[in-house]
C-alpha positions, 0 to 999 in steps of 0.5 A, a space after each residue: 445507500 445514503 439512508 444506510 450510511 446516515 443510519 449507521 452514524 445514528 445507530 452507532 453514535 459515530 460522528 462520521 462515516 465513509 463508503 468506498 467502492 472499487 474502481 472499475 478496471 483498477 486495483 483501487 478504491 474510491 471514496 464514494 460517500 462521506 458524512 460528518 468529516 470534512 472532505 479536505 481532511 480525508 482527501 489523501 484517502 479519496 483514492 486508495 490502492 488495494 495494496 496500500 496498508 490502510 484500514 479499509 484496504 485490509 478490511 477488503 483484502 483480508 475480508 475482516 473487521 478492523 478496529 483502530 482504538 486510537 492514534 497510538 494503534 494507528 501509528 503502529 499499524 498504519 504509519 502512513 495513514 497516521 501522518 495524514 490524520 495524526 489525531 486521537 480518534 476511533 475507527 472501524 472498517 468493515 468489508 461489504 461482503 455478500 455471496 462471497 463477493 466483496 463490494 467495497 468497505 465501510 468506515 465509521 469514526 468516533 471521538 477520542 471519548 469513545 471506549 477504546 474497546 468496541 462493545 460487542 453489541 456495537 460491533 454486531 450492529 456495524 456488521 449488520 449494517 455492512 451486510 445490508 449495504 453489501 446486499 444493496 450492492 449485490 442486488 444492483 450487480 444481479 440486476 445488471 446495474 452495479 453501483 460505481 463510485 462517482 468521479 466526485 465524492 458525495 458529501 452527505 449532510 450530518 444527521 442534524 443538530 440539537 434544536 434550541 430549547 425555549 421556543 421561538 424567542 430562544 435565539 434572541 435570548 442566546 444572542 443577547 447572552 453572548 453579546 454581554 460576555 466580556 470574551 468574544 465568541 464565535 461558531 464554526 461549522 464542520 467546513 470551518 466557516 464562521 456561522 456566528 460571531 459576536 461583536 466583541 469577537 469581531 472587535 478583537 479580530 479587528 474586522 466587521 461582523 458582516 465581513 467575517 460571517 460565512 468566511 474561512 478565518 485564515 482567508 480573511 485573517 492573514 495572521 491566522 494563515 498558519 498550518 499550526 492553527 489550522 492543525 488545531 482546528 483539524 484536531 478538534 474536529 477529528 478527535 472531538 476534544 477541546 484544544 487551544 492556541 495563542 496567536 499574534 494579531 498584528 502589530 502587537 495584540 496576542 489573542 487566546 483561542 479556545 475550541 470546543 467541538 461537537 457533532 455540529 461544529 466548534 464553539 470558539 472563545 476569544 480573549 486577549 492574552 498577555 505576552 507573558 501568557 504566550 511565552 509560557 506556552 511553548 510550541 505556539 508560534 506566531 502567525 507567518 503572513 504570506 505562508 500559504 501552505 495548508 497543513 493538508 498539503 504538508 501531510 500529503 508531501 510527508 506521506 509521499 516521502 514515506 511511501 516513495 522509500 518503498 517504491 520498487 518500480 517506475 510505475 509505482 513511483 508514478 502512482 504514488 506521486 499522482 496520488 499525493 501531488 495532484 491534491 496537494 497542488 490542485 493539479 488536474 493532470 500528472 505524468 512521469 517521463 523517463 529519460 532513456 537512450 537520449 529520449 523521454 518515454 512515459 512511465 504513466 500518467 493520470 488526468 491527461 488523454 493518451 494523445 497528450 502523452 503521445 506528444 511527449 513520448 519520444 521527445 529528445 532530451 536535448 529538444 526545445 519543447 518545455 518538457 525537454 528544456 526543463 531537463 536539459 537546463 536542470 531548472 523547472 519550467 512554470 507556465 502560468 497561462 496559455 499566453 505565457 506558454 506562447 511567449 516563452 515557447 512560440 514554436 512549441 504546439 500546445 500539448 493539451 487544449 484542456 490545460 491552461 497552466 503547466 509545470 515541468 520538473 526536471 528529475 536529476 539524481 547524482 547529476 544524471 538526468 533520469 526524467 521529467 515530471 509534468 503537472 497540468 492545470 485546467 485553469 490559469 495558475 499563478 505559481 507563487 514563490 512558496 509553491 515553486 519552492 515546494 515543487 522544486 523540492 519535490 522534484 529532487 524527492 521524485 528523482 531519487 525515488 525514480 533512480 532507485 526504482 529503475 536500479 531495483 527493476 534492472 537488478 530484479 530483471 537480471 536476478 530473474 533472468 539468471 534464476 530462470 536460466 539455472 532452473 529447468 525450463 520444463 520437466 520431461 513428460 512421463 505420460 501414463 506413468 507419472 503426473 508432475 507439477 513444479 513451482 518456484 516462488 521468489 522471496 517476497 522481500 528484497 530482490 536477491 537471487 535464491 538458491 532453491 532448485 529442483 529437477 526431474 530426470 527420465 531414466 527410462 520409460 518406467 523409472 525417474 529420478 527427482 530431486 530438490 535442494 536449497 543452497 544457503 544464502 541469497 546472492 550470486 555465489 549461492 546461485 552459481 553453487 546452485 547451478 553446479 549442484 543441480 548439474 552434478 546431481 543430474 549427471 550422477 543420477 542420469 547414469 543410474 547411480 542409487 540415491 545415496 551415491 548421488 548425494 555422496 558424489 555431489 557432496 564431494 564436489 561441493 566440499 572440493 569447491 569450498 564455497 563457504 556455503 552449505 546445501 540441503 538436498 533430497 533425491 528420490 529414485 522412482 520405480 513406477 512399475 513396482 510403485 516404490 521409491 528410494 529416498 536419500 536426504 542431505 539435511 533436507 526437510 522431510 517429504 510428504 506422502 498422501 495416499 487416498 483414504 489414508 491421509 498424509 504422512 511425513 516420511 521418515 528419511 534419515 537426515 544426512 549431513 548437508 552437502 559441503 560439510 564433510 567430504 567423507 559423509 555417507 547417506 542412508 536410503 529409505 524405501 517407501 511404497 508410492 501406490 498409483 494415485 498417491 501424491 509425493 510432495 517435495 519442497 524447500 523450507 521456505 514453504 514451511 519456515 516462519 519466524 518463531 514457529 516450530 518447524 515440526 508444527 509447520 510441516 504438520 500443517 503443510 500435511 493437513 493442507 495437502 490432505 485437504 487439497 489432494 482430491 483436486 484432479 489437476 496437480 497444477 491446482 494443488 501446487 498453486 494452492 500450496 504455494 499461495 499462502 507463502 506468496 501472501 505471507 508478509 513475513 516470508 523472506 525465503 524462496 519456495 520450490 515445490 515438486 509434486 509427483 503422482 504415479 498413475 
């Protein structure tokens, strides 16, 4: 695989590539191999949940090629990814498909100078390379030795630099040339370390050449330890475009830095700058000695803040926090504990053995252990070493022998304790003031997110329970006469209660009544009305009333209740001995009928008024033949309606899907296949009810 990844970079003139493989037993990918890009830059993407909106995730989920033409498109389509890498570059993601199985995804990176539109021949070559990689992975699976992502990403050496022209004396000639220049110059590798520096540059930086060689500039030069300056370096590496900045070397010397990148590193020109020159360049701050925050950590926390706004469960909060906080603060373990019933209970953890979390689980919130003390007092507990833990909590047993430093963050929302966040470190950790302040701020962010997630979960459970109680728990069997399958899928957005309903009534051994409907709205009022309408239709149909009379009586009930909501409904009276059906509609989408050998057609049922508009409304009846083996499809509009799409075309498309699936023996398989596209649709905001009836 290493040779294929390297070949991909060479064959496509890309400067970097990344290979992601699935994590066994997890719905996530791990960065297995990286070339041409510094690992720190892509650390937030080292572990990617498959559900996360990323180019690689989309390539796998949708099994398609993804092309990102620049930072503008990245911001529009993947705003959270753009926070991590807010630089102008090109990116392609290809799924690794073989024999219908997706074994991972492959990413390539180009500088901003690359064409915005990927040439066809280049795309074809990338897809060929992806197919070769997928073949290797597939053969490994067939041989019983599947390739798994390693715990640590493999960083491959680049494809090589350009040899120096002019023979053996060239390096000396080049060095002499550089030393004679009035400006200082140095070279940085792709890992940001200094690989060459002239004596003039060392003089300007006020350090010796030997001290600077091999060092990271911001580690030996505290006045360069500013996120803005590191950001300029990252911008040069990722976009491969020249950039510059001006910095103050204490006490009063301004220096101008010009960065010129290529595939092997960055050349830097350093020259004195006047104060006036600096002031003419707004947005170039002086260094702030003592601020250790790396720009990568800032992006991690920005990304976390954006992602947490979409978290809808405690487990999701835990996963997002672990994904971002562990690399941002260098932690080895993470755990999230929820306060319930006066005790702490784990919502999830990463990096800790289960035995460690078992010690935390069930701890009283008023206890003296550090995990409870933080929450009880409302202040974080920082334990930089085992000795500090023993000194501050002598009676508390060590929670984990592998961890030597700990952070316990109280999660308090609106003055109410909601839980504790735990970070563990395998080595002692000093926790400087800036890091303590950042972690304290994070605790407030997590507390609000966890509080929202718990409220969402509670409301969602209540909504689901009410919805289930209003829908039939099972449909009456009619063995030998009628095969039945029903599905209900709640809206993909929000957590409101829907108004969709359906039911089947066994009138006698050879007749049945089936109905389906949809109450306007998604709230408790709509759900309550849905329950009343379903009960009314069921009651009137049970006494043998014809379809038009069933809807007429239900309409009077809804009109008398005057809920301010309207209801669509379709009722079908099935005579299974004569294989006939009587249909009446109150503004409901038309049913479909599939007859083997004759395709699927949309049944023309006279559309009466919605229930609840006019108490005197009348409904017409249509009679159709439903021969043995045919399939009658009743559905609500959530299955076919899409913003901006013609409803007639959507119904026709549904009829085509029914025709394609009608040959399946089990109705349950047909129902699952019909509902699945609606479940996967990102824009669906309405519930779906589906009732399939196949006379025997």
